[in-house]
C-alpha positions in Angstrom: 64.7 130.8 82.7 66.7 134.0 83.2 68.5 135.3 80.1 72.1 135.2 79.5 72.8 138.9 80.7 70.8 138.8 83.9 72.8 135.7 84.8 76.2 137.7 84.0 75.0 140.6 85.9 74.0 138.5 88.9 77.8 136.7 88.6 79.7 139.9 88.5 77.6 141.3 91.2 78.5 138.3 93.7 82.1 138.4 92.4 82.2 142.2 93.4 80.9 141.6 96.7 83.2 138.5 97.3 86.3 140.7 96.3 85.1 143.6 98.7 84.5 141.0 101.6 88.1 139.5 100.8 89.5 143.1 101.1 88.0 143.7 104.2 89.5 140.4 105.8 92.9 141.3 104.3 92.8 144.6 106.0 91.7 143.0 109.3 94.6 140.5 108.9 97.2 143.1 108.2 96.6 144.5 111.7 97.7 141.1 113.2 101.4 141.0 114.3 101.3 137.0 114.8 99.8 136.8 111.2 102.6 138.9 109.9 105.0 136.7 111.7 103.6 133.5 110.4 103.6 134.9 106.8 107.3 135.8 106.9 108.0 132.3 108.5 106.3 130.8 105.4 108.3 132.8 103.2 111.4 131.8 104.7 110.5 128.3 104.8 109.3 128.5 100.9 112.7 129.7 100.0 114.4 127.1 101.8 112.0 124.2 100.5 112.8 125.9 96.7 116.8 125.8 97.5 116.6 121.9 98.4 114.4 121.1 95.5 116.9 122.9 93.2 119.6 121.0 94.8 118.0 117.7 94.5 117.0 118.4 90.7 120.6 119.6 89.8 122.0 116.2 90.9 119.2 114.2 89.2 119.5 113.4 85.6 115.8 112.4 85.5 114.3 116.0 86.2 115.4 116.9 82.7 113.0 113.9 81.5 110.4 115.1 83.8 110.3 118.5 82.3 110.0 117.1 78.7 107.1 114.9 79.8 105.3 117.8 81.4 105.4 119.5 78.0 104.2 116.6 76.1 101.5 116.1 78.4 100.5 119.5 78.0 100.5 119.3 74.2 98.9 115.8 74.1 96.0 117.2 76.4 95.5 120.2 74.1 95.4 117.9 71.0 93.1 115.4 72.9 90.6 118.3 73.6 90.7 119.7 69.8 90.1 116.5 68.7 87.2 115.8 71.0 85.8 119.0 70.2 86.0 118.5 66.4 84.2 114.9 67.0 81.4 116.7 68.7 81.1 119.2 66.5 80.5 116.6 63.7 77.9 115.0 65.9 80.2 111.9 66.6 80.1 110.0 69.5 83.0 111.4 72.0 84.3 108.5 74.3 87.4 106.9 75.4 87.6 103.3 76.8 90.7 103.0 78.7 92.9 99.8 79.5 90.4 98.8 82.3 87.4 99.1 80.3 86.2 102.3 81.8 84.4 104.5 79.6 85.4 108.4 79.5 83.2 110.9 78.3 84.2 114.8 77.7 83.1 117.9 79.8 82.8 120.9 78.0 83.1 124.3 79.7 82.3 127.7 78.0 83.9 130.8 79.4 83.7 134.4 78.1 86.5 137.0 77.4 86.0 140.6 76.8 85.7 141.7 73.4 87.4 144.4 71.5 84.4 146.4 70.7 
């Protein structure tokens, strides 16, 4: 089994190569007149879409409730993750049975961030 550093180095090498290829493709696309035109059209349409959405939201009292619900959902998701992780660390069974008698199990993800050293 490869060690942690070997896998990390391979991962970083592949990420770097992917970025290089992406940059080459971007450079090639920058020479395409039609691609530029389409990007400009898309930007204009995005702005128009956003203006329409803002108009609808301004006239709808449910929009404020939706924003509050988004915040509550995010908070509850974080609390749920914290509780599940604490249960896992205490070697307790971590599962949820929903209203349809379906059992849900957590999945855990490990990610790395750069240290200060």
